[in-house]
N, CA, C, O and the ligand as a Tripos MOL2 file, in Angstrom:
@<TRIPOS>MOLECULE
protein
  269   267    68     0     0
PROTEIN
NO_CHARGES

@<TRIPOS>ATOM
      1 N         -24.4020    4.1030    9.3340 N.3       1 MET1
      2 CA        -23.5070    3.3810    8.3960 C.3       1 MET1
      3 C         -22.2080    4.0560    8.1480 C.2       1 MET1
      4 O         -22.2350    5.2860    8.0930 O.2       1 MET1
      5 N         -21.1570    3.4880    8.0010 N.am      2 THR2
      6 CA        -19.9440    4.1950    7.7210 C.3       2 THR2
      7 C         -19.3490    3.5250    6.5070 C.2       2 THR2
      8 O         -19.6430    2.3460    6.3140 O.2       2 THR2
      9 N         -18.5690    4.1300    5.6930 N.am      3 LYS3
     10 CA        -17.8050    3.6230    4.5730 C.3       3 LYS3
     11 C         -16.4320    3.2760    4.7320 C.2       3 LYS3
     12 O         -15.5960    4.1320    5.0210 O.2       3 LYS3
     13 N         -16.0760    1.7870    4.5210 N.am      4 VAL4
     14 CA        -14.7220    1.5240    4.6880 C.3       4 VAL4
     15 C         -14.3710    1.1840    3.2810 C.2       4 VAL4
     16 O         -15.1530    0.9190    2.3680 O.2       4 VAL4
     17 N         -12.9580    1.2350    3.2480 N.am      5 ILE5
     18 CA        -12.2340    0.7900    2.0880 C.3       5 ILE5
     19 C         -11.2190   -0.0450    2.2950 C.2       5 ILE5
     20 O         -10.3190    0.3080    3.0570 O.2       5 ILE5
     21 N         -11.1770   -1.2810    1.6670 N.am      6 PHE6
     22 CA         -9.8940   -2.2340    2.0870 C.3       6 PHE6
     23 C          -9.8310   -2.8630    0.4900 C.2       6 PHE6
     24 O         -10.6030   -2.7510   -0.4620 O.2       6 PHE6
     25 N          -8.4300   -3.6300    0.6860 N.am      7 ARG7
     26 CA         -7.9120   -3.9690   -0.6950 C.3       7 ARG7
     27 C          -8.1660   -5.4770   -0.5680 C.2       7 ARG7
     28 O          -7.7450   -6.1340    0.3850 O.2       7 ARG7
     29 N          -8.8710   -5.9830   -1.5720 N.am      8 CYS8
     30 CA         -9.2890   -7.4200   -1.4630 C.3       8 CYS8
     31 C          -7.9410   -8.2610   -1.6730 C.2       8 CYS8
     32 O          -7.1670   -8.0050   -2.5960 O.2       8 CYS8
     33 N          -7.7480   -9.1710   -0.8450 N.am      9 PRO9
     34 CA         -6.3260   -9.8040   -0.8120 C.3       9 PRO9
     35 C          -6.4560  -10.9710   -1.7900 C.2       9 PRO9
     36 O          -5.5280  -11.7580   -1.9750 O.2       9 PRO9
     37 N          -7.6910  -11.0650   -2.4400 N.am     10 GLN10
     38 CA         -7.5960  -12.1750   -3.4520 C.3      10 GLN10
     39 C          -7.5240  -11.6510   -4.8380 C.2      10 GLN10
     40 O          -6.9600  -12.3010   -5.7180 O.2      10 GLN10
     41 N          -8.0390  -10.5740   -5.0490 N.am     11 THR11
     42 CA         -8.0950   -9.9180   -6.4010 C.3      11 THR11
     43 C          -7.0570   -8.6890   -6.4390 C.2      11 THR11
     44 O          -6.4820   -8.4730   -7.5060 O.2      11 THR11
     45 N          -6.8110   -7.9370   -5.4100 N.am     12 GLY12
     46 CA         -5.9690   -6.6810   -5.2480 C.3      12 GLY12
     47 C          -6.8470   -5.4360   -5.7100 C.2      12 GLY12
     48 O          -6.3340   -4.4270   -6.1940 O.2      12 GLY12
     49 N          -8.1040   -5.5850   -5.5340 N.am     13 VAL13
     50 CA         -8.9230   -4.5590   -5.9760 C.3      13 VAL13
     51 C          -9.4070   -3.9270   -4.8720 C.2      13 VAL13
     52 O          -9.8050   -4.5450   -3.8840 O.2      13 VAL13
     53 N          -9.4010   -2.5240   -4.9830 N.am     14 ASN14
     54 CA        -10.0860   -1.6620   -3.7210 C.3      14 ASN14
     55 C         -11.4970   -1.7840   -3.6510 C.2      14 ASN14
     56 O         -12.1910   -1.6660   -4.6600 O.2      14 ASN14
     57 N         -11.9440   -2.0000   -2.5820 N.am     15 VAL15
     58 CA        -13.3830   -2.2540   -2.4570 C.3      15 VAL15
     59 C         -14.0880   -1.4500   -1.4410 C.2      15 VAL15
     60 O         -13.6590   -1.5430   -0.2900 O.2      15 VAL15
     61 N         -15.0520   -0.7100   -1.6550 N.am     16 GLU16
     62 CA        -15.9610    0.1440   -0.8120 C.3      16 GLU16
     63 C         -16.9670   -0.5160   -0.2250 C.2      16 GLU16
     64 O         -17.8000   -0.9870   -0.9990 O.2      16 GLU16
     65 N         -17.1690   -0.7290    1.2230 N.am     17 ARG17
     66 CA        -18.4200   -1.3450    1.6180 C.3      17 ARG17
     67 C         -18.9430   -0.4350    2.6200 C.2      17 ARG17
     68 O         -18.1880    0.3520    3.1900 O.2      17 ARG17
     69 N         -20.2030   -0.4870    2.8770 N.am     18 LEU18
     70 CA        -20.8870    0.2170    4.0440 C.3      18 LEU18
     71 C         -21.1080   -0.7990    5.1750 C.2      18 LEU18
     72 O         -21.7300   -1.8530    5.0440 O.2      18 LEU18
     73 N         -20.4470   -0.3010    6.4490 N.am     19 ILE19
     74 CA        -20.8040   -1.1740    7.6650 C.3      19 ILE19
     75 C         -21.4540   -0.2800    8.8020 C.2      19 ILE19
     76 O         -21.4510    0.9510    8.8210 O.2      19 ILE19
     77 N         -21.9540   -1.0380    9.6460 N.am     20 GLU20
     78 CA        -22.5360   -0.3950   10.6820 C.3      20 GLU20
     79 C         -21.7350    0.0810   11.6050 C.2      20 GLU20
     80 O         -20.8940   -0.6910   12.0640 O.2      20 GLU20
     81 N         -21.7930    1.3150   12.0480 N.am     21 GLU21
     82 CA        -20.9600    1.7200   13.1740 C.3      21 GLU21
     83 C         -21.3350    1.2960   14.4510 C.2      21 GLU21
     84 O         -22.5260    1.1540   14.7310 O.2      21 GLU21
     85 N         -20.3850    1.0660   15.3050 N.am     22 ASP22
     86 CA        -20.5270    0.5300   16.6680 C.3      22 ASP22
     87 C         -19.4610    1.3570   17.5810 C.2      22 ASP22
     88 O         -18.2760    1.0240   17.6160 O.2      22 ASP22
     89 N         -19.8970    2.2960   18.2070 N.am     23 THR23
     90 CA        -19.1390    3.1050   19.2300 C.3      23 THR23
     91 C         -18.4820    2.2890   20.2350 C.2      23 THR23
     92 O         -17.3920    2.6000   20.7130 O.2      23 THR23
     93 N         -19.2250    1.0980   20.6070 N.am     24 ASP24
     94 CA        -18.5750    0.1460   21.6330 C.3      24 ASP24
     95 C         -17.5570   -0.7070   21.0570 C.2      24 ASP24
     96 O         -16.9060   -1.4420   21.8000 O.2      24 ASP24
     97 N         -17.3530   -0.6850   19.8030 N.am     25 ALA25
     98 CA        -16.5230   -1.7150   19.0490 C.3      25 ALA25
     99 C         -15.1150   -1.5750   19.5960 C.2      25 ALA25
    100 O         -14.5630   -0.4790   19.6940 O.2      25 ALA25
    101 N         -14.4510   -2.9300   20.0120 N.am     26 THR26
    102 CA        -13.2290   -3.0150   20.6430 C.3      26 THR26
    103 C         -12.1050   -3.3470   19.3400 C.2      26 THR26
    104 O         -12.3520   -3.8620   18.2500 O.2      26 THR26
    105 N         -11.0040   -2.9310   19.7980 N.am     27 PRO27
    106 CA         -9.8520   -3.2690   18.5560 C.3      27 PRO27
    107 C          -9.8890   -4.6120   18.0960 C.2      27 PRO27
    108 O          -9.2620   -4.9170   17.0820 O.2      27 PRO27
    109 N         -10.4810   -5.3580   18.6590 N.am     28 ASN28
    110 CA        -10.2970   -6.9590   18.3530 C.3      28 ASN28
    111 C         -11.6440   -7.5310   17.7990 C.2      28 ASN28
    112 O         -11.8410   -8.7420   17.7010 O.2      28 ASN28
    113 N         -12.5980   -6.5330   17.4260 N.am     29 GLU29
    114 CA        -13.7520   -6.7810   16.9000 C.3      29 GLU29
    115 C         -13.7950   -6.6920   15.4500 C.2      29 GLU29
    116 O         -13.4320   -5.6650   14.8750 O.2      29 GLU29
    117 N         -14.2400   -7.7570   14.8040 N.am     30 PHE30
    118 CA        -14.2390   -7.9660   13.4550 C.3      30 PHE30
    119 C         -15.5800   -8.0900   12.8620 C.2      30 PHE30
    120 O         -16.3790   -8.7550   13.5210 O.2      30 PHE30
    121 N         -15.9930   -7.5820   11.7460 N.am     31 LEU31
    122 CA        -17.1650   -7.4810   11.1100 C.3      31 LEU31
    123 C         -17.1280   -8.4740    9.6920 C.2      31 LEU31
    124 O         -16.3190   -8.0720    8.8560 O.2      31 LEU31
    125 N         -17.6930   -9.3840    9.4150 N.am     32 PRO32
    126 CA        -17.7880   -9.9930    8.2480 C.3      32 PRO32
    127 C         -18.2400   -9.2650    7.0480 C.2      32 PRO32
    128 O         -19.4050   -8.8760    7.1400 O.2      32 PRO32
    129 N         -17.6510   -8.9810    5.9750 N.am     33 VAL33
    130 CA        -18.5330   -8.2510    4.9990 C.3      33 VAL33
    131 C         -18.1860   -9.1260    3.5420 C.2      33 VAL33
    132 O         -17.1340   -9.7150    3.2960 O.2      33 VAL33
    133 N         -19.3130   -9.0300    2.7270 N.am     34 ARG34
    134 CA        -19.2280   -9.8660    1.4740 C.3      34 ARG34
    135 C         -18.4470   -8.9050    0.3760 C.2      34 ARG34
    136 O         -18.7580   -7.7650    0.0290 O.2      34 ARG34
    137 N         -17.4300   -9.6510   -0.0250 N.am     35 CYS35
    138 CA        -16.4930   -8.8720   -0.9480 C.3      35 CYS35
    139 C         -17.1470   -9.1990   -2.6030 C.2      35 CYS35
    140 O         -17.2310  -10.3070   -3.1320 O.2      35 CYS35
    141 N         -17.4830   -8.1160   -3.0800 N.am     36 PRO36
    142 CA        -17.9720   -8.0890   -4.7000 C.3      36 PRO36
    143 C         -16.9770   -8.5000   -5.4990 C.2      36 PRO36
    144 O         -17.2670   -9.1180   -6.5240 O.2      36 PRO36
    145 N         -15.7770   -8.2580   -5.2100 N.am     37 ALA37
    146 CA        -14.5260   -8.5380   -6.2530 C.3      37 ALA37
    147 C         -14.2380   -9.9730   -6.2550 C.2      37 ALA37
    148 O         -14.0160  -10.5060   -7.3430 O.2      37 ALA37
    149 N         -14.2110  -10.6990   -5.1370 N.am     38 CYS38
    150 CA        -14.0650  -12.0330   -5.2120 C.3      38 CYS38
    151 C         -15.0310  -13.0450   -4.7260 C.2      38 CYS38
    152 O         -14.9040  -14.2660   -4.8140 O.2      38 CYS38
    153 N         -16.1770  -12.2710   -4.1140 N.am     39 GLY39
    154 CA        -17.3320  -13.1110   -3.7850 C.3      39 GLY39
    155 C         -17.2490  -13.8630   -2.5970 C.2      39 GLY39
    156 O         -18.1030  -14.6700   -2.2290 O.2      39 GLY39
    157 N         -16.1910  -13.5810   -1.9940 N.am     40 ARG40
    158 CA        -15.7620  -14.2910   -0.4960 C.3      40 ARG40
    159 C         -16.1040  -13.3880    0.6700 C.2      40 ARG40
    160 O         -16.4530  -12.2420    0.3860 O.2      40 ARG40
    161 N         -16.0560  -13.7330    1.9060 N.am     41 THR41
    162 CA        -16.1820  -12.9300    2.8520 C.3      41 THR41
    163 C         -14.8890  -12.5030    3.4550 C.2      41 THR41
    164 O         -13.9830  -13.3140    3.6490 O.2      41 THR41
    165 N         -14.7900  -11.2250    3.7560 N.am     42 HIS42
    166 CA        -13.6210  -10.7240    4.5450 C.3      42 HIS42
    167 C         -13.8300  -10.2610    5.9280 C.2      42 HIS42
    168 O         -14.9990  -10.2260    6.3110 O.2      42 HIS42
    169 N         -13.0540   -9.9590    6.6090 N.am     43 PHE43
    170 CA        -13.4390   -9.5580    8.1900 C.3      43 PHE43
    171 C         -12.6060   -8.1980    8.1660 C.2      43 PHE43
    172 O         -11.4430   -8.0250    7.8010 O.2      43 PHE43
    173 N         -13.5460   -7.2700    8.6670 N.am     44 ILE44
    174 CA        -13.0080   -5.8540    8.8210 C.3      44 ILE44
    175 C         -12.9390   -5.4680   10.2700 C.2      44 ILE44
    176 O         -13.9160   -5.6680   10.9910 O.2      44 ILE44
    177 N         -11.8180   -4.9160   10.7450 N.am     45 ASN45
    178 CA        -11.6110   -4.6720   12.1340 C.3      45 ASN45
    179 C         -12.3620   -3.2380   12.3100 C.2      45 ASN45
    180 O         -11.9500   -2.2410   11.7170 O.2      45 ASN45
    181 N         -13.4200   -3.2100   13.1130 N.am     46 ARG46
    182 CA        -14.2850   -2.2280   13.3010 C.3      46 ARG46
    183 C         -13.5860   -0.9350   13.8800 C.2      46 ARG46
    184 O         -14.0680    0.1710   13.6330 O.2      46 ARG46
    185 N         -12.5100   -1.0660   14.6090 N.am     47 ALA47
    186 CA        -11.8740   -0.0820   15.3300 C.3      47 ALA47
    187 C         -10.9950    0.6450   14.3710 C.2      47 ALA47
    188 O         -10.9780    1.8730   14.2800 O.2      47 ALA47
    189 N         -10.2260   -0.2100   13.6220 N.am     48 THR48
    190 CA         -9.0510    0.4030   12.6780 C.3      48 THR48
    191 C          -9.6470    0.4870   11.2920 C.2      48 THR48
    192 O          -9.1920    1.2880   10.4760 O.2      48 THR48
    193 N         -10.7570   -0.4020   10.9750 N.am     49 GLN49
    194 CA        -11.3920   -0.5880    9.6940 C.3      49 GLN49
    195 C         -10.3260   -1.2770    8.4640 C.2      49 GLN49
    196 O         -10.4760   -1.2130    7.2440 O.2      49 GLN49
    197 N          -9.3330   -1.8740    9.1570 N.am     50 LYS50
    198 CA         -8.5630   -2.4850    8.3100 C.3      50 LYS50
    199 C          -8.8130   -4.2170    8.0390 C.2      50 LYS50
    200 O          -9.4420   -4.8910    8.8540 O.2      50 LYS50
    201 N          -8.4230   -4.6020    7.2110 N.am     51 LEU51
    202 CA         -8.7510   -6.2300    6.9220 C.3      51 LEU51
    203 C          -8.0230   -6.9690    7.8360 C.2      51 LEU51
    204 O          -6.9150   -6.6220    8.2450 O.2      51 LEU51
    205 N          -8.6730   -8.0970    8.2120 N.am     52 LEU52
    206 CA         -8.2540   -9.0700    9.1260 C.3      52 LEU52
    207 C          -6.9510   -9.6860    8.4610 C.2      52 LEU52
    208 O          -6.9930  -10.1100    7.3060 O.2      52 LEU52
    209 N          -5.7530   -9.7230    9.2500 N.am     53 GLY53
    210 CA         -4.6180  -10.5020    8.6670 C.3      53 GLY53
    211 C          -3.8250   -9.5770    7.8100 C.2      53 GLY53
    212 O          -2.7050   -9.8700    7.3920 O.2      53 GLY53
    213 N          -4.4670   -8.3880    7.5450 N.am     54 GLN54
    214 CA         -3.5830   -7.4770    6.5870 C.3      54 GLN54
    215 C          -2.4400   -6.9720    7.2570 C.2      54 GLN54
    216 O          -2.6080   -6.2410    8.2330 O.2      54 GLN54
    217 N          -1.1230   -7.3090    6.8050 N.am     55 GLU55
    218 CA          0.1960   -6.9180    7.2570 C.3      55 GLU55
    219 C           1.0050   -6.1090    6.3500 C.2      55 GLU55
    220 O           0.6490   -6.2200    5.1770 O.2      55 GLU55
    221 N           1.9650   -5.3470    6.5530 N.am     56 GLU56
    222 CA          2.4670   -4.4570    5.6380 C.3      56 GLU56
    223 C           3.4200   -5.2730    4.7830 C.2      56 GLU56
    224 O           3.8170   -4.7450    3.7440 O.2      56 GLU56
    225 N           3.8000   -6.3900    5.0640 N.am     57 SER57
    226 CA          4.5520   -7.3710    4.3610 C.3      57 SER57
    227 C           3.9040   -8.6420    4.3250 C.2      57 SER57
    228 O           3.3850   -9.1440    5.3220 O.2      57 SER57
    229 N           3.9270   -9.2710    2.9880 N.am     58 GLN58
    230 CA          3.3590  -10.5700    2.7190 C.3      58 GLN58
    231 C           4.2190  -11.6760    3.3340 C.2      58 GLN58
    232 O           5.4430  -11.7110    3.2020 O.2      58 GLN58
    233 N           3.4770  -12.6050    4.0360 N.am     59 PRO59
    234 CA          4.4670  -13.7250    4.7120 C.3      59 PRO59
    235 C           5.2170  -14.6690    3.7530 C.2      59 PRO59
    236 O           6.3340  -15.0850    4.0580 O.2      59 PRO59
    237 N           4.6550  -14.9890    2.6710 N.am     60 ALA60
    238 CA          5.4800  -15.9260    1.7360 C.3      60 ALA60
    239 C           4.7520  -16.0030    0.3440 C.2      60 ALA60
    240 O           3.5370  -15.9550    0.1540 O.2      60 ALA60
    241 N           5.6690  -16.1240   -0.5110 N.am     61 LYS61
    242 CA          5.1500  -16.1390   -1.9110 C.3      61 LYS61
    243 C           4.7860  -17.6050   -2.1050 C.2      61 LYS61
    244 O           5.6460  -18.4810   -2.0090 O.2      61 LYS61
    245 N           3.4120  -17.8920   -2.3980 N.am     62 SER62
    246 CA          3.0280  -19.0670   -2.6340 C.3      62 SER62
    247 C           2.7330  -19.2390   -4.1740 C.2      62 SER62
    248 O           2.5390  -20.3630   -4.6370 O.2      62 SER62
    249 N           2.7020  -18.1190   -4.9510 N.am     63 GLN63
    250 CA          2.5110  -18.5190   -6.5060 C.3      63 GLN63
    251 C           3.8430  -18.0570   -7.2190 C.2      63 GLN63
    252 O           4.5950  -17.1170   -6.9620 O.2      63 GLN63
    253 N           3.8890  -19.0830   -8.2540 N.am     64 GLY64
    254 CA          5.0450  -18.7860   -8.9780 C.3      64 GLY64
    255 C           4.6540  -17.6860  -10.1910 C.2      64 GLY64
    256 O           3.5340  -17.3440  -10.5700 O.2      64 GLY64
    257 N           5.9530  -17.2650  -10.6550 N.am     65 GLY65
    258 CA          5.7310  -15.8990  -11.5990 C.3      65 GLY65
    259 C           5.9340  -16.3210  -12.8100 C.2      65 GLY65
    260 O           6.0370  -15.4210  -13.6430 O.2      65 GLY65
    261 N           6.0430  -17.5860  -13.2570 N.am     66 ARG66
    262 CA          6.1550  -17.9220  -14.4910 C.3      66 ARG66
    263 C           4.6940  -18.0790  -15.2920 C.2      66 ARG66
    264 O           3.7640  -18.7490  -14.8440 O.2      66 ARG66
    265 N           4.6630  -17.4660  -16.3470 N.am     67 ALA67
    266 CA          3.4790  -17.5580  -17.1260 C.3      67 ALA67
    267 C           3.5260  -18.8220  -18.0970 C.2      67 ALA67
    268 O           2.5810  -19.0590  -18.8490 O.2      67 ALA67
    269 ZN        -12.3030  -10.1510   -1.8370 Zn       68 ZN68
@<TRIPOS>BOND
     1     1     2 1
     2     2     3 1
     3     3     4 2
     4     3     5 am
     5     5     6 1
     6     6     7 1
     7     7     8 2
     8     7     9 am
     9     9    10 1
    10    10    11 1
    11    11    12 2
    12    11    13 am
    13    13    14 1
    14    14    15 1
    15    15    16 2
    16    15    17 am
    17    17    18 1
    18    18    19 1
    19    19    20 2
    20    19    21 am
    21    21    22 1
    22    22    23 1
    23    23    24 2
    24    23    25 am
    25    25    26 1
    26    26    27 1
    27    27    28 2
    28    27    29 am
    29    29    30 1
    30    30    31 1
    31    31    32 2
    32    31    33 am
    33    33    34 1
    34    34    35 1
    35    35    36 2
    36    35    37 am
    37    37    38 1
    38    38    39 1
    39    39    40 2
    40    39    41 am
    41    41    42 1
    42    42    43 1
    43    43    44 2
    44    43    45 am
    45    45    46 1
    46    46    47 1
    47    47    48 2
    48    47    49 am
    49    49    50 1
    50    50    51 1
    51    51    52 2
    52    51    53 am
    53    53    54 1
    54    54    55 1
    55    55    56 2
    56    55    57 am
    57    57    58 1
    58    58    59 1
    59    59    60 2
    60    59    61 am
    61    61    62 1
    62    62    63 1
    63    63    64 2
    64    63    65 am
    65    65    66 1
    66    66    67 1
    67    67    68 2
    68    67    69 am
    69    69    70 1
    70    70    71 1
    71    71    72 2
    72    71    73 am
    73    73    74 1
    74    74    75 1
    75    75    76 2
    76    75    77 am
    77    77    78 1
    78    78    79 1
    79    79    80 2
    80    79    81 am
    81    81    82 1
    82    82    83 1
    83    83    84 2
    84    83    85 am
    85    85    86 1
    86    86    87 1
    87    87    88 2
    88    87    89 am
    89    89    90 1
    90    90    91 1
    91    91    92 2
    92    91    93 am
    93    93    94 1
    94    94    95 1
    95    95    96 2
    96    95    97 am
    97    97    98 1
    98    98    99 1
    99    99   100 2
   100    99   101 am
   101   101   102 1
   102   102   103 1
   103   103   104 2
   104   103   105 am
   105   105   106 1
   106   106   107 1
   107   107   108 2
   108   107   109 am
   109   109   110 1
   110   110   111 1
   111   111   112 2
   112   111   113 am
   113   113   114 1
   114   114   115 1
   115   115   116 2
   116   115   117 am
   117   117   118 1
   118   118   119 1
   119   119   120 2
   120   119   121 am
   121   121   122 1
   122   122   123 1
   123   123   124 2
   124   123   125 am
   125   125   126 1
   126   126   127 1
   127   127   128 2
   128   127   129 am
   129   129   130 1
   130   130   131 1
   131   131   132 2
   132   131   133 am
   133   133   134 1
   134   134   135 1
   135   135   136 2
   136   135   137 am
   137   137   138 1
   138   138   139 1
   139   139   140 2
   140   139   141 am
   141   141   142 1
   142   142   143 1
   143   143   144 2
   144   143   145 am
   145   145   146 1
   146   146   147 1
   147   147   148 2
   148   147   149 am
   149   149   150 1
   150   150   151 1
   151   151   152 2
   152   151   153 am
   153   153   154 1
   154   154   155 1
   155   155   156 2
   156   155   157 am
   157   157   158 1
   158   158   159 1
   159   159   160 2
   160   159   161 am
   161   161   162 1
   162   162   163 1
   163   163   164 2
   164   163   165 am
   165   165   166 1
   166   166   167 1
   167   167   168 2
   168   167   169 am
   169   169   170 1
   170   170   171 1
   171   171   172 2
   172   171   173 am
   173   173   174 1
   174   174   175 1
   175   175   176 2
   176   175   177 am
   177   177   178 1
   178   178   179 1
   179   179   180 2
   180   179   181 am
   181   181   182 1
   182   182   183 1
   183   183   184 2
   184   183   185 am
   185   185   186 1
   186   186   187 1
   187   187   188 2
   188   187   189 am
   189   189   190 1
   190   190   191 1
   191   191   192 2
   192   191   193 am
   193   193   194 1
   194   194   195 1
   195   195   196 2
   196   195   197 am
   197   197   198 1
   198   198   199 1
   199   199   200 2
   200   199   201 am
   201   201   202 1
   202   202   203 1
   203   203   204 2
   204   203   205 am
   205   205   206 1
   206   206   207 1
   207   207   208 2
   208   207   209 am
   209   209   210 1
   210   210   211 1
   211   211   212 2
   212   211   213 am
   213   213   214 1
   214   214   215 1
   215   215   216 2
   216   215   217 am
   217   217   218 1
   218   218   219 1
   219   219   220 2
   220   219   221 am
   221   221   222 1
   222   222   223 1
   223   223   224 2
   224   223   225 am
   225   225   226 1
   226   226   227 1
   227   227   228 2
   228   227   229 am
   229   229   230 1
   230   230   231 1
   231   231   232 2
   232   231   233 am
   233   233   234 1
   234   234   235 1
   235   235   236 2
   236   235   237 am
   237   237   238 1
   238   238   239 1
   239   239   240 2
   240   239   241 am
   241   241   242 1
   242   242   243 1
   243   243   244 2
   244   243   245 am
   245   245   246 1
   246   246   247 1
   247   247   248 2
   248   247   249 am
   249   249   250 1
   250   250   251 1
   251   251   252 2
   252   251   253 am
   253   253   254 1
   254   254   255 1
   255   255   256 2
   256   255   257 am
   257   257   258 1
   258   258   259 1
   259   259   260 2
   260   259   261 am
   261   261   262 1
   262   262   263 1
   263   263   264 2
   264   263   265 am
   265   265   266 1
   266   266   267 1
   267   267   268 2
@<TRIPOS>SUBSTRUCTURE
     1 MET1         2 RESIDUE 1 A MET
     2 THR2         6 RESIDUE 1 A THR
     3 LYS3        10 RESIDUE 1 A LYS
     4 VAL4        14 RESIDUE 1 A VAL
     5 ILE5        18 RESIDUE 1 A ILE
     6 PHE6        22 RESIDUE 1 A PHE
     7 ARG7        26 RESIDUE 1 A ARG
     8 CYS8        30 RESIDUE 1 A CYS
     9 PRO9        34 RESIDUE 1 A PRO
    10 GLN10       38 RESIDUE 1 A GLN
    11 THR11       42 RESIDUE 1 A THR
    12 GLY12       46 RESIDUE 1 A GLY
    13 VAL13       50 RESIDUE 1 A VAL
    14 ASN14       54 RESIDUE 1 A ASN
    15 VAL15       58 RESIDUE 1 A VAL
    16 GLU16       62 RESIDUE 1 A GLU
    17 ARG17       66 RESIDUE 1 A ARG
    18 LEU18       70 RESIDUE 1 A LEU
    19 ILE19       74 RESIDUE 1 A ILE
    20 GLU20       78 RESIDUE 1 A GLU
    21 GLU21       82 RESIDUE 1 A GLU
    22 ASP22       86 RESIDUE 1 A ASP
    23 THR23       90 RESIDUE 1 A THR
    24 ASP24       94 RESIDUE 1 A ASP
    25 ALA25       98 RESIDUE 1 A ALA
    26 THR26      102 RESIDUE 1 A THR
    27 PRO27      106 RESIDUE 1 A PRO
    28 ASN28      110 RESIDUE 1 A ASN
    29 GLU29      114 RESIDUE 1 A GLU
    30 PHE30      118 RESIDUE 1 A PHE
    31 LEU31      122 RESIDUE 1 A LEU
    32 PRO32      126 RESIDUE 1 A PRO
    33 VAL33      130 RESIDUE 1 A VAL
    34 ARG34      134 RESIDUE 1 A ARG
    35 CYS35      138 RESIDUE 1 A CYS
    36 PRO36      142 RESIDUE 1 A PRO
    37 ALA37      146 RESIDUE 1 A ALA
    38 CYS38      150 RESIDUE 1 A CYS
    39 GLY39      154 RESIDUE 1 A GLY
    40 ARG40      158 RESIDUE 1 A ARG
    41 THR41      162 RESIDUE 1 A THR
    42 HIS42      166 RESIDUE 1 A HIS
    43 PHE43      170 RESIDUE 1 A PHE
    44 ILE44      174 RESIDUE 1 A ILE
    45 ASN45      178 RESIDUE 1 A ASN
    46 ARG46      182 RESIDUE 1 A ARG
    47 ALA47      186 RESIDUE 1 A ALA
    48 THR48      190 RESIDUE 1 A THR
    49 GLN49      194 RESIDUE 1 A GLN
    50 LYS50      198 RESIDUE 1 A LYS
    51 LEU51      202 RESIDUE 1 A LEU
    52 LEU52      206 RESIDUE 1 A LEU
    53 GLY53      210 RESIDUE 1 A GLY
    54 GLN54      214 RESIDUE 1 A GLN
    55 GLU55      218 RESIDUE 1 A GLU
    56 GLU56      222 RESIDUE 1 A GLU
    57 SER57      226 RESIDUE 1 A SER
    58 GLN58      230 RESIDUE 1 A GLN
    59 PRO59      234 RESIDUE 1 A PRO
    60 ALA60      238 RESIDUE 1 A ALA
    61 LYS61      242 RESIDUE 1 A LYS
    62 SER62      246 RESIDUE 1 A SER
    63 GLN63      250 RESIDUE 1 A GLN
    64 GLY64      254 RESIDUE 1 A GLY
    65 GLY65      258 RESIDUE 1 A GLY
    66 ARG66      262 RESIDUE 1 A ARG
    67 ALA67      266 RESIDUE 1 A ALA
    68 ZN68       269 GROUP 0 **** ****
């Protein structure tokens, strides 16, 4: 098992999870992990250990900033 840390896209919380190591993992192989922060399932790239769809910039603002 190996520990991965990712940022939950739903809550913005850093989450630690243990995943199974796979030395044969390809850069396009993703592992579903249950997120304790939001209760959803996210996908972790086994090679880079980054979240699926995680980009350096967000595509668009879908939420209004008014309270
Ligand atoms: Zn989450």
